[in-house]
C-alpha positions in Angstrom: 108.5 105.2 104.8 109.4 105.2 108.6 110.5 102.2 110.4 109.3 101.0 113.8 109.5 97.9 116.0 107.6 96.0 118.6 108.7 96.3 122.2 107.6 92.6 122.8 108.1 89.4 120.8 105.3 87.1 120.0 107.0 83.7 120.8 107.1 81.6 123.9 110.6 82.7 125.2 111.4 85.0 128.1 109.9 88.5 127.5 112.3 91.3 126.7 113.2 93.8 129.3 111.1 96.6 128.0 113.2 99.6 129.0 116.5 98.2 127.8 115.0 96.9 124.5 113.4 100.2 123.9 116.6 102.1 124.3 118.4 99.6 122.0 115.8 100.0 119.3 116.0 103.7 119.4 119.7 103.8 119.4 119.6 101.5 116.3 117.5 104.2 114.6 113.9 102.9 114.9 111.4 105.8 114.6 108.4 104.4 116.5 107.8 101.7 119.3 104.7 99.5 119.5 103.2 97.1 122.0 100.5 94.5 121.2 97.7 93.4 123.6 97.9 89.5 123.8 96.4 87.9 126.9 95.2 84.3 126.3 97.8 82.9 124.0 101.1 81.1 124.6 104.0 83.1 126.1 103.7 86.3 128.0 103.3 89.7 126.4 103.4 92.7 128.8 100.4 95.0 129.2 100.8 97.6 126.4 100.1 100.6 128.6 102.7 99.5 131.1 105.3 98.7 128.4 104.7 102.0 126.5 104.8 104.1 129.7 108.2 102.4 130.4 109.5 103.0 127.0 108.7 106.7 127.1 110.9 107.2 130.0 114.0 105.8 128.2 113.0 106.8 124.7 111.4 110.3 125.0 112.1 111.1 121.3 110.0 108.6 119.3 106.3 108.0 118.6 104.6 105.2 120.5 101.4 103.2 120.3 99.6 100.0 120.9 99.2 97.7 118.0 96.6 97.1 118.8 94.2 97.4 121.8 91.4 94.9 121.7 88.6 97.4 122.5 85.7 94.9 123.3 87.9 93.5 126.1 87.6 96.8 128.0 84.9 98.9 129.5 85.1 102.2 127.5 85.3 104.3 130.6 88.3 102.4 132.0 89.9 102.4 128.6 89.5 106.1 128.3 91.1 106.6 131.7 94.0 104.5 130.6 94.5 106.3 127.4 94.3 109.8 129.1 96.8 108.6 131.7 99.2 107.5 129.0 98.8 110.8 127.2 100.0 112.6 130.3 103.2 110.5 130.2 103.9 110.8 126.5 102.0 113.8 125.2 101.3 114.2 121.5 103.6 111.2 120.5 100.8 108.8 121.3 98.8 107.2 118.6 96.2 104.5 119.5 95.9 101.3 117.4 92.4 99.8 118.1 90.9 96.6 116.9 87.9 94.3 117.4 90.4 91.5 118.1 90.8 88.3 116.2 91.7 85.5 118.7 88.9 83.8 120.6 91.3 82.6 123.4 91.8 86.2 124.6 88.0 86.7 124.9 87.4 83.4 126.6 90.0 84.1 129.3 88.1 87.4 130.2 84.6 86.0 129.7 83.8 88.3 126.8 81.5 87.4 123.9 83.8 86.8 120.8 80.9 86.6 118.4 79.7 90.2 119.1 83.1 91.8 119.0 82.5 93.9 115.9 79.2 95.4 117.3 80.9 96.0 120.7 83.9 97.5 119.1 81.7 100.2 117.2 79.7 101.0 120.3 82.8 101.3 122.5 84.8 103.4 120.1 81.8 105.8 119.8 81.8 106.1 123.6 85.7 106.6 123.7 85.4 109.5 121.3 82.9 111.1 123.7 84.8 110.4 126.8 88.1 111.7 125.6 88.4 115.5 125.4 91.4 115.4 123.2 91.8 111.9 121.8 95.1 110.8 120.2 94.9 109.6 116.6 92.9 106.4 116.3 94.1 103.8 113.8 92.0 100.8 112.9 93.6 97.4 112.8 91.3 95.1 110.9 90.7 93.5 107.5 87.9 92.8 105.2 85.2 95.6 104.8 86.9 97.3 107.8 89.7 98.5 105.5 87.3 100.9 103.9 86.0 101.7 107.4 89.5 102.7 108.5 89.7 105.1 105.5 86.3 106.7 106.2 86.1 106.8 110.0 89.6 106.6 111.5 92.9 108.5 111.3 94.6 105.6 109.7 94.9 101.9 109.2 97.2 99.2 110.7 97.7 96.2 108.5 98.9 93.2 110.4 101.4 91.1 108.4 101.0 88.2 111.0 98.7 86.2 108.9 98.7 87.9 105.5 101.1 87.7 102.6 102.7 90.9 101.0 100.4 90.4 98.0 97.3 90.4 100.2 98.5 93.5 102.1 99.3 95.4 99.0 95.8 94.7 97.5 94.2 95.9 100.8 96.3 99.1 100.6 95.0 99.7 97.2 91.5 99.5 98.6 92.3 101.7 101.5 93.8 104.4 99.1 90.7 104.2 96.8 88.5 104.9 99.9 90.5 108.0 100.6 92.5 106.6 103.5 95.2 108.6 105.2 98.1 107.1 107.2 98.8 103.3 106.4 101.0 101.2 108.5 102.1 97.6 107.9 102.9 96.1 111.2 103.9 92.8 112.9 106.4 91.9 110.2 108.3 89.0 111.7 111.9 88.4 111.9 112.7 85.1 113.6 116.2 84.2 112.2 119.1 86.1 110.6 118.2 84.5 107.4 114.9 86.5 107.4 116.9 89.7 106.7 117.0 89.5 102.9 113.3 88.6 102.3 112.1 91.1 104.9 114.2 93.8 103.2 112.6 93.0 99.9 109.1 93.3 101.5 110.0 96.7 103.1 111.0 98.1 99.8 107.7 96.7 98.2 105.7 98.4 100.9 107.5 101.7 100.6 107.1 101.7 96.8 103.4 100.9 97.1 102.9 103.9 99.4 102.8 102.7 103.0 103.7 105.4 105.4 105.2 103.1 108.1 106.4 99.6 108.6 106.7 98.0 112.0 108.8 94.8 112.6 108.8 92.1 115.4 112.2 90.8 116.2 111.9 87.5 117.8 114.5 85.9 120.1 117.2 84.5 118.0 116.4 86.9 115.2 118.8 89.3 113.7 120.3 92.3 115.7 118.1 95.4 115.6 121.0 97.4 114.0 121.0 95.0 111.0 117.3 95.1 110.7 117.3 99.0 110.7 120.0 98.9 107.9 117.6 97.1 105.6 115.8 100.5 105.1 118.1 103.3 106.0 
């Protein structure tokens, strides 16, 4: 199982300097870098396209991707343009985590209809596939029946650990595999304090033994050093 990390934290403290944080993560041995799209919640999270483009410059050797882009918040033509632009910067190291979104405040801030997000997501993803001549791998970040959809219709699945227990995540992975799913990534595994190292280390080994292909951690301000996190799963 490969180990990646977020370029941003999800708390309310000062944002990380993306370029220097990316370089430190890569120097510590992380194999992929990810950026979430969060707009209407507390704290400030940089735009994922800007953050990932900056990371590519200082860390040209690793995979990068958003985890995730809330597709219904974008016009598909504009989103396709942004994806193609990022492809020009990073080439075939880009993977696209896509989701319907799960937080109503992001939708309210942009005057989007939260209740129709699943229908809008399906429509816009179909248009993205038509608009992109050579789309990067599309990974679906969602739960419920969408776990099977990720297996059938996408190149992989992003399982967010932000609001799920390891047992819930492993049960969903079983469903994903039964449905014939490919790449499975458990992401947003939080580390807020050095005392989180031991329990997160146990989780990582459980995820690897269950068959996840990747795990992605979020190191919050005040959390353990990236080097210590990476040593949990050499």
